[in-house]
N, C-alpha and C positions, 0 to 999 in steps of 0.2 A: 583634439577633436575638429573635426571639419565643422564649418558654419552649416551643411545640411544637415549632419549626423546631429547636432544640436537643436536643430527645429525639430526633427524627429523625435529626439529625447524628449523635447516638450510636451509633445504631443499635440502640436500646433497642424501637422500634417497628417491626412488621414493616410491609412494602409493602401497601397495597391489591390484592386479585386482581383485580377490578376486569376480569372477562372480558368484559364487554359495553359496557365504558365507551364512552364515546366519545373520538374520535382528534380533539384541540381543532383541526386542520386540516382535517379532513374535514366540509363542509357539509352531505352527502347529510342525507335524512332517515333520523333514528336514529344513523347514522352507526355503527353498533354494528361490532362485529369479526364478519364473516360465517364459515362455514364453506369452505373452500376443499378439499375432498377430491376435486375430479374434474374431468376438462376442463368437463364440462357446468355443474359449480357456477362455475367461473370465466367462463364463458360470459355464464351467465345475470347473473353480478355485472357483467361488463361492458358490459352493457344503457343502462345510466346514460353517458353520457360522460366521460370523464376530468373536464375543464373545467367540470362541472355539480358534482364532487365537493369539487375543492378551494376552500379558502376563502382560502387564501394567495397571495398575486403572488412574495411574495419572501421571501428567508431573515429579513428583518426582521419583516413580517408574523407568519412562523411562529413565531419564539421570542416575539412578542409574545402570540401566541393561545396557546402553551403556558404562558405563564406568568401567564394569566387564569385557568386551571384553579384556583391556589392560589399567588398571589403570595408568602406566607410559608414555602411550602416551599421544602427546599434545590433548588438548579439544581447548587450546585459544594459537594463536600467534600474540598477540597484535603491531602493527605495528605504532609506534609513527607518523610517516611522510608520511604512504602510498606510501613508497618505498623499493626496493628488496635491499636497501643498508642498511635499520634497523636494527639494531640488534633486534630481537621479545622479548618482554617478554612473558614467556612460563608459562602455568598454564596447568600441567598434568590432565587427568581424576579422576584421585585419587584427586589431589586439587580442582578439579574444586565442584565434589560431596561435598566434606565437606566443602567448603566455602559457596556453597548454603543452606546446613545443620545449618552450622553458622549464615547464615543470616535470615530464618527460625526462630532459635532460638532468635535471636538478638530481633526480630518484635515481638515474643511472650513473652517477657520478657516486651515491652514494651504495652500491652496488648493488642495484635491483634488474636484473634480469627477467625475460618472458616468464620463465616459471615463479617468479619470486613475487609474494604478495605485499601491497600496500594497503591497510588501513586507513579508514579516517572516521573521525568523529569531529563535524563541524555542524555549525549553525550554516542558514543560506546566506555564507558570504560570497563574494566572487572567487576567493579560492578555494572554496570549496569545489567548485565546477572546475576549475582549474586541475584540482587535485583529482576527480574523477575521471575524467578525460586522459591527464596526465599519465595516472597510473596506468591507465590500460594502455597507453601508448609505450610503458616502457616494462610495464608487468602484469599484475594480476591486479584489479581494484577489489577491495572489500568494505564497502561502505558500513558503518556500526550504528543503531541507536544511540546517541550520548545520552537518552534518558533511562534507559538498562539498570539495573542496579550494576556495582563492581563486579561480583563475581560473576554476571552473564558475562558482561564485557570481556571481562578474562577468560571466559569459556570460549567464545566466538574468536577472540584473536589466537587463543592458542590453537583453535581445530582447524584456523587459515593458516598458521605456520607465518604469522605475521614476522615482517623484516624490518619495516620502516610503518610508522606510527605518525601518521601527519591527524593533530588536535587542536582545540582553542588553546590560547595561555590561561593565565590566570586572571581572567576578567572580571572584575565585580556581576554580581547578581548570577554567576553563572558556578557549576558544580565541576566541569568535564576536567578542569586541570585537576583539582584534590583526585576524583576518579582514579585518572592515569598515575598518577603518584602512588593512589593506593596498591593498584595492581603490578605497576611497572615489573617489580621483582619476579613476578611470576610468571613472565613470558621467558621462556628459555631461548627464542629464535628472535627476539626482538636484536636489533643491529642498531636503530636509529629513531629520534624522536622528533621530527618536526613540528617547528611552532607556530601559529599564527595569531598573532597579537600578545605575542607575550617574546621576554629576551632569551638570547641564546646561551647554552652554557658550554659549546661543543667538546670540553674536555672530559664533561659527563654524558656526550652525545647528544645534546639538546641542540638544534639547529633552527635559527632564521627563518621562517618560509621567506619572506619576500629578499631578504638579501642573498639567500640559496640560489634563488630563480633568477635574481636580477643579473647574475653574471654569469646565463648561460646564452647559448647559441639559440636565437627566435627562429631561424631562416630552415632549419634541418635537425632531424634525429643524429646525435653523434654516437650513438648505437649503430647507425646503418642498417637497423632493423626492418623486415620487410614484413609486415603483419598481415598472417594468413589468416581467411574468413574462419578457420576452424580454429585458431589459436583462442586458447581460454581468454576472455577479458575479465571478468570478473566471479566473485563469489558473493552472494546474497542471502544475507541467513534469514531464513521462513522457518512455518512452524512455532510449536509451543515455545515457552520459556523455561522447561525441563529438559531434563537430559541431553546428551549429547549435545552439541549444535548442531542443524539440520542446514549444511551450505548448498546452494542453488549453483552449478556448474555453468556459466553463461557463456557460449562464444562470442566471439566479433559477430560472427553470422546470426546467428539470434538477435542481439542488439540492433544491427543494421535493419534487418528486417523486420523489427519493430516501428522505427522513426519511417522507414519507406513505406509501409504499409496504413500509419496514422496518418500520414498525410497526404497520400492517396487515397484515401476515404473522407479524411476532412475537406479535402482540396486546400492544403493550404498554402497560400501564396507568399513569395518573398516580401519581405519587408512588414508581415502584418506583427502583432504584440499578443501576448498572453500573459494575462494575469498569473503569477507565478508564485505560489504557496506550499508546494507539496515537499516534504523531507526526500534528500536525497540516498536515502536509506530505503527508498520504497520504489519500486519498477515504475509505478506510476508516475513519479517524479522524474526519477532519473532516466527515463527512457521514454515512456510515450508525452511526455511533454519537454523535458528539456533537450535531448538528442532530437528529438524529432523536429523541433522549430529552429535548432541549430542546424539542421541539415537541411531545412528548408531555407536558409537565409532569413529566417523568421527573428522575431526576440523576442526574451523572456525579462518581464516588468516585474521583479522580483521584491514580494510585499514585507520588507525589513527582516531580519535573520533568523526571526520564529514563524514565516510565513503565515498560512491561517490561523495557526496557533497564537497570532496577535490580535487581541480582540479589536485593534484599529484596523485590519483587512477587510471584518465583515462589516463595520460600522460604515467604513468608507466605499464599500465596494462599486454605488453606482456613480459619484463623483469620480472614483477610478476608472470605471468603465467610460465616463463622459471623457474625459480626458485623452485615454490610452488606445479606445477603439478597439478594442478586442475584438474576433471575431466567434470566439467560442468562451460560454462562461462553464470552466472544467472546473472541477473537483470533486471530493468524495461527496455523499449524498448528507452527512449532517451538514457541511458547511453548505448545499446547494438549500437545504431546507433552511438555515440560519438566515438567508436570504432573503427568505418569503417575509422574514419581521421588519425590513428595512425600506422603509417609504422609497417608491422611484419619481415622487413627484416633483416637475420640475428639471428631468435629468433627459439628458438626449442619450438614448440609449440604444439609436439605430444602427450602428455596428453589429449588435448581435445578430449570428445568424442559427447558432446552436446552443443549447445546453447538454453538457456531458459528464458524466459519471460514472465511477466505478469503485471498487474496494468492497464493495457492500452492497447489497441491491436499493435501487430507489422505490422507497415506497409508491404503490400509485397517487397514492392522494398527492404526493409531492410532486410526482411527474406531472400531474393535472394541473396543479397549481402554477408550477412554471412555465408550462404552455399557452395557459391562458394569461399570464401576465407578461410575457414577453412577445407572445403568438409565435412562436420557433419551435421547432423540433425538439425533443427532449432523445437525446442518445444516450442509450445504455449499454456500458461497455461489459464484459465477462472475459476474465482471465486469471491468469495467479503466477507466481513469480517462476513457475516451471515453465510458462510460455514466454518467459518476457514482457509480462504484461497482455495486453488486449490480444483474445483471438476471438472475440465474436463481438459485433457492433450491430445496434441498429442502424441501417444504411439510410442515409439522407435523400437516395433515389429511390425508396420503396415506403411502403406505408407502416410508418410507426405504429407498434402495438407496446402501449404502457405494459410494463410488467414481463415483457419479452426482453432478453438480451439480443434480439437478433439473429443472425447469419453469422458461419463464417467471416473472416475476412479471405481476399485473396489468398491463394494456394494453401489456405490451410482447413483442416478437414474434423468435423465433430462426428462422434457417433454414442450413442445410447446403450449400452450392454449388461448384462447382470454378472453379479460376482459370486463368486460359491463362499460356502460357510469358511474355506481355506484361504481366501481373497483371491481365487482364481479366474480366468474369464470364463465365463458360461455361456457365452452366446450374445445374440444382438438381439435389443428389444426392439419391439413393433411400433408404429408410430403413435405417439401420443402414451405408450406406453414408460412409466417413470423407471428407470436405474441409474445406473453411474455413469456421470459426462465422462469420459476419454476425448482426448484431443491428440491432432499430429500435425505437421507444419515447419516451418522453418524456423519458427519461433520458439520450438520445444525442445527443450534442453535435452541433453544425452546422458544426465543421471547427477546425484548430489556428490559431493568431493569426499564423502565416507561411502565405502561398499554397503557398511549396515544400513545403510539410511535406502537402499535401493531396494531391498525387496517389498514388493507389493506396489512399487511406485509408477508401472508401466502395466495396463493390462495385457498388453502385446507390445513385440519390440517398435520402438516409435511414438506408440499411442500413451501417453500419460496417464495417470488413474488421477481424475480431479479431486476424487474424496468427498463430490458433490453429486447431490440427486437432481434429475431434469428429464426433460422428453421433450423429444421434435415433434412439433405439429407438422399436419399434413401439406406443409407451404415451407418448412424446413426453418420455423422459427424457432431457438430455442428458448426452452422456459424452464428455469432454477428453481427447484421446487424445495430443495433445503440442503441442509448440510449432511451429511451421512453420520459425521459424529455431533449434529445440534438437535436430532430428533429424539422427541421425547418417547418413550416408549414403556406406556401404562401396561401393563399386565400381557406385555407382548404385545400389543396394538400399538403401530408405529403412528405418530403425530406429527406431523408439520408444523414447525413454529411460522412460518412465512405468513400463509393467511391469519393467521390470529395478529400478528404482529401488525397487517397491513389494516386491520379492522382498527386497532388501537392508536394509529397512525393517521385513522381518516378523523378522529376526532378532535376538534378542534383546539382542543388544549393541550395535546400531545405534541410535543416535541422529539424524544426519541422514546421507542417501545423495545423491548426484548422480550421473549419466553424463550427459559430453560425448564428443563426437568428437575423437579425438587424431591429430592430421598424418599420414599415412601417403603415402609417395610413391609406392606403386603401387594404393592401395584409395579414396585422396584420404582418409578417414576410418576411426578404427576406433574402436569403442567403451570408454571410459576410466572408470572407477568411482573416485569418491573419497567415504570413508564421515567420518564425527566417531563415535565409540563415546560410550557413556552413560558416566557418571562412574563410576570405579570397577571399571568392565568391561576385561576385554581377549580377542582370538580367538588362537587358535591358528596358525601360518603356516601357508597355503591352508587355512584354514577356511571363509572367506568365499568364496572360490572353488570351493569343492566347493559350497557352499550355492547358489549362484547357478546353477552348472552343472548340478547336480540338478533346478533348479527352472525354469529356462531351455529348453524344446522347441525354440527357434528357436538353433541352433548358431552363427548368424554374429553373434548379439545378444549373444552371453558375452562380457563385458568380457575385453579383454587383459591386463589389471591392475586390480586394486584397491587404490588408495594413502589411507593412513588418515592425515586430518590431526589435530591438537589442537584445532583452531578451523576452522570450513569459515566461508569469505566469505562474509557477510551483508548484505544492503543495509540501508538505516535502516527499514524496516518488517520485518525478519526474514525475508525471499527470500533461498535461495541465489544467492549473485551470478555466475551460471554465466560470464559471462565473465573473472573471474578465474581461474577452474579451467583454461578452455580456454587461457589464457596460459600457465601454470603446465606445462600437457600439453604446448603447443609448446615450451616452454622445456627442457624433460626432452629431447625429442625432436632437438634441434637441436644441444644439447649433444652427444647420445652419436653423431649421424652424424657431428659435427666431431673425434670421436675422434684421427681419423691424424693430426691437426694437432699434437694434446696430444704424440703420440707424437715427432711432429719436433723436440720443444721448443718451439711455438709456444702461448705463454699468451695465451686468451682468456676471454670470458665473453659468455654469451647473456642477453640480457632483451626480453621481450615485454610488446608493453603495448598500448593505445588509440592511435590516430592520427584525426587528424580526417577525412582523407580515405580512407582505406584501411580505416580498421574497426580490423585488429591488423597491427602491423609487427614483426618481429625482427630488432632490430640486433646484430650480431655486433662486437664492441669486442674490438681485437687490441691488446697492450700490449708493449713492448720489442721491437718486431720493427726490423730495420734497413732504411730506406729503400730499398737495391736490392731485397730480398725482397717488397716491400709486393705488389707486383703479381702475384705468384707466388700470394702468399698468398689474394689478394683472389680471384683464379681460381680456387682450389680451393674457394673457401668457397661462390662462384655455381655450382661444378659440383656440390655437396654439396644446398645447397639450392633450386636453381631447379626440380627437379620438385616442390616444395610448392607448392598454393595460395595460401599467407600468402606475402604480400611480406617480401622483406627488405633489409638494408642492411649494408654493413661499414666501419666507424669505427677507425681506428687513434689509439692513446693513447700 
């Protein structure tokens, strides 16, 4: 490590301002960061075709060009404990592209070609980043959430036709290796396992990552491969956790566009730092943040192997900002909201130019609080795995309207469309008319890996169906009004959960809020709210009910109950996992409906969960019932639960 790189690694020098500096992967004349303050500015910018601007055909090219800005500058600063007091493990840009090249060569030696899949399950160790981009240079990467259950992981790996699996070894405190050993025999196409932080057993097809990589050339791809923009770079798992895994196919062109456009909008200068804690199995982490920063010649300050899931990451947020001087405070809304509880007194936060978040909506109350605290714009982003992440954003050069997700990024488009009962395109919506959000542009994928998932995926060729409801106002701002499947449908009346959630978020005691549909035999669904309170906060009985009732003009939208949870169920990337709440609501309702059985001395338990065919199923397990009474009990259960939409089954124990 050079002395200069060490100084930057310790956070002793400020990042370059670079307002007009070149974007390394942009080859257009000057390649300066333009002002995009109006629709006319964007139209003028788009007069140069995108294909003439971009210099990188692949993610490998993008990282290489980013490294060329200053090979001795840090690309990664790894903080083992997510603390400002950690001595960072520094990997320079020159070292990073060398390790990516060696990883690609090691995978090639294991038989990985352009159409072969390398899946990986790793925490945020440097090897995870080498694997992601090395796998894309050798073949096709498939990042997998290691927090999933073994059967879910096996289904994803089989659906992807995984040839090589890179995974964490038997490290104390983790169960990744145990999961791999449990499912290994189910993976018909698996040829090799490459282990990080674990022993090799090459006779049984298990190789040491560090040993395998160290023996490879670092200055060229031994495969001789020329990677094209249309080549498949990765498969990302998306959607629910039931049924056949839905794998999004990304081309190298999709991913390079994401890196280019994020740096364009945020005016990312070479040498800047980003506090990084997002998982790599999420496009926001792997592309919007990791690839974008590396392609810009910036640095990822990695907040421990657990990232933002490590409580120290949020607890130490302000001393970390003071030391590493990031320009953007960027994460999912739950993390941004959590930072508001950490006092800023005595810390120099002057490097921050923006707060940015996505993955789910930023509550307006949280956005207002962030803006007031830091005196900087809050940039809400919107997109999906199918658009390679960010597709719209609140442009820094335009008026920020909290609650809106801004405008489409350059060369991308958004339409609001009507979908008929059969799921077919039925016309475009008028200004301010709510409909389904459809998106097109260089980041939009061409389809899922399996054709069975492509039915209804596009409203028209090239225009992906987001599944979200939204509207475009008369100045082109996009407002997401809800998720089609998240709508609470009360007696045929559609209730959007988002405004009710915003009301709850505005209460000073509420940290997280979610509204779902509670099953109802008459109305189909009734709105039900769940909240997680801020640490140390409490509410009086009925306080939140009164708060919502007074601020919700639509009487039918007032939740029938508000349930406080110690911990809100979240996905691996910090979104509220609403299926879990729906199952909890159904379990409560069905248990109550079956109370007459309990009064007759019948012991039963209701469990609600995911089902591969029906989506969700309620299982009523009756225990201790004599054989002669079982038929009558089963008839009573069916009579009570048949009026509900959700499927149910009866078991006797």
